[in-house]
C-alpha positions as CSV (number, residue, x, y, z in Angstrom):
1,X,18.8,44.1,-37.9
2,X,16.3,45.9,-35.8
3,X,16.3,46.2,-32.0
4,X,13.2,44.0,-31.9
5,X,14.9,41.2,-33.8
6,X,18.0,41.5,-31.6
7,X,15.8,41.2,-28.5
8,X,14.0,38.3,-29.9
9,X,17.1,36.4,-30.9
10,X,18.7,37.1,-27.5
11,X,15.6,35.9,-25.7
12,X,15.4,32.7,-27.7
13,X,19.1,32.0,-27.1
14,X,18.6,32.5,-23.4
15,X,15.6,30.3,-23.3
16,X,17.4,27.6,-25.2
17,X,20.4,27.8,-22.8
18,X,18.0,27.5,-19.8
19,X,16.3,24.5,-21.3
20,X,19.6,22.9,-22.2
21,X,21.0,23.5,-18.6
22,X,17.8,22.1,-17.0
23,X,18.0,19.0,-19.2
24,X,21.6,18.4,-18.3
25,X,20.8,18.8,-14.6
26,X,17.9,16.3,-15.0
27,X,20.2,13.8,-16.7
28,X,22.8,14.3,-13.9
29,X,20.2,13.7,-11.2
30,X,18.8,10.7,-13.0
31,X,22.3,9.2,-13.3
32,X,23.0,9.8,-9.6
33,X,19.7,8.2,-8.6
34,X,20.4,5.2,-10.8
35,X,23.9,4.8,-9.2
36,X,22.4,5.0,-5.7
37,X,19.8,2.3,-6.6
38,X,22.6,0.1,-8.0
39,X,24.6,0.6,-4.8
40,X,21.6,-0.3,-2.6
41,X,21.1,-3.4,-4.7
42,X,24.7,-4.4,-4.3
43,X,24.6,-3.8,-0.5
44,X,21.4,-5.9,-0.2
45,X,23.0,-8.7,-2.3
46,X,26.1,-8.7,-0.1
47,X,23.9,-8.8,3.1
48,X,22.0,-11.8,1.7
49,X,25.2,-13.6,0.9
50,X,26.8,-12.8,4.2
51,X,23.9,-13.8,6.3
52,X,23.2,-17.0,4.4
53,X,26.9,-17.9,4.4
54,X,26.8,-17.7,8.2
55,X,23.6,-19.8,8.3
56,X,24.9,-22.5,6.0
57,X,28.3,-22.7,7.6
58,X,26.8,-22.3,11.1
59,X,29.4,-19.6,11.7
60,X,28.3,-16.4,13.4
61,X,31.7,-14.8,13.7
62,X,31.4,-14.9,17.5
63,X,28.4,-12.6,17.6
64,X,25.5,-13.4,19.9
65,X,22.6,-15.2,18.2
66,X,20.4,-12.2,19.0
67,X,22.7,-9.9,17.1
68,X,22.8,-12.3,14.2
69,X,19.0,-12.5,14.1
70,X,18.8,-8.7,14.0
71,X,21.3,-8.7,11.1
72,X,19.2,-11.4,9.3
73,X,16.1,-9.3,9.8
74,X,17.8,-6.3,8.3
75,X,18.9,-8.4,5.4
76,X,15.3,-9.5,4.7
77,X,14.2,-5.9,4.7
78,X,16.9,-5.0,2.3
79,X,15.8,-7.8,-0.1
80,X,12.2,-6.5,0.1
81,X,13.4,-3.0,-0.6
82,X,16.0,-3.4,-3.3
83,X,15.6,-6.9,-4.7
84,X,14.4,-7.2,-8.3
85,X,11.1,-9.0,-9.1
86,X,13.1,-12.1,-10.0
87,X,15.0,-12.0,-6.7
88,X,11.9,-11.6,-4.7
89,X,10.2,-14.5,-6.5
90,X,13.0,-16.9,-6.0
91,X,13.9,-15.9,-2.5
92,X,10.2,-16.0,-1.6
93,X,10.0,-19.6,-2.8
94,X,13.2,-20.4,-0.8
95,X,11.8,-18.7,2.3
96,X,8.5,-20.6,2.0
97,X,10.2,-23.9,1.8
98,X,13.0,-23.3,4.4
99,X,11.3,-21.1,7.1
100,X,7.6,-21.9,6.9
101,X,6.5,-22.7,10.4
102,X,3.1,-23.9,9.2
103,X,1.3,-20.8,10.5
104,X,-1.5,-19.9,8.1
105,X,-1.2,-16.5,6.3
106,X,-3.6,-14.0,7.8
107,X,-5.7,-11.6,5.7
108,X,-3.9,-8.6,7.4
109,X,-0.6,-10.0,6.3
110,X,-1.8,-10.1,2.8
111,X,-2.7,-6.4,3.0
112,X,0.8,-5.7,4.5
113,X,2.4,-7.6,1.6
114,X,0.2,-5.7,-0.9
115,X,1.5,-2.4,0.7
116,X,5.1,-3.5,0.3
117,X,4.4,-4.3,-3.4
118,X,2.8,-0.9,-3.9
119,X,5.9,0.8,-2.4
120,X,8.1,-1.2,-4.6
121,X,6.1,-0.1,-7.6
122,X,6.6,3.5,-6.6
123,X,10.3,2.8,-6.5
124,X,10.1,1.7,-10.1
125,X,9.8,-2.1,-9.9
126,X,7.3,-3.8,-12.1
127,X,6.1,-6.4,-9.5
128,X,5.2,-8.7,-12.4
129,X,2.0,-10.7,-11.7
130,X,2.6,-14.4,-11.6
131,X,6.2,-13.8,-10.6
132,X,5.9,-12.2,-7.3
133,X,3.0,-13.1,-5.0
134,X,1.9,-11.4,-1.7
135,X,2.5,-14.8,-0.1
136,X,6.2,-14.7,-1.1
137,X,6.5,-11.3,0.5
138,X,5.0,-12.6,3.7
139,X,7.4,-15.6,3.8
140,X,10.4,-13.3,3.2
141,X,9.3,-11.0,5.9
142,X,8.6,-13.9,8.3
143,X,12.0,-15.4,7.7
144,X,13.6,-12.1,8.7
145,X,11.8,-12.3,12.1
146,X,11.9,-16.0,12.7
147,X,13.5,-16.7,16.1
148,X,14.1,-20.3,15.2
149,X,16.4,-19.9,12.2
């Protein structure tokens, strides 16, 4: 075997090893990101259950109403950030029926809702048309800031 062949084989072996290592690192990072996403979803789900349990049972664990409202607002933000398309769709319908104060939706709110949907798309959600509407996003956001819950 000539020196040139030896150098070529060594170079190819090194290149293969680098590609293999980079691929393994990419898979490891993707797995870590997916695990973090799942944990965020679980946390948002727990917040939703906790806050609505308190609402339904009218038990606020001896915390002032203002603190509970703040927690409820945070829960709404978590749902908007981490809830799946189906979660947003159903919770949006719930929020519309339960918390609607009759205030008409303003055009600027629709732009805000569209921005939230755009961010969610960047996070990897599909935001399926016909399943999630900007109006539902607005109702979810409003219910998180409704002082008359």
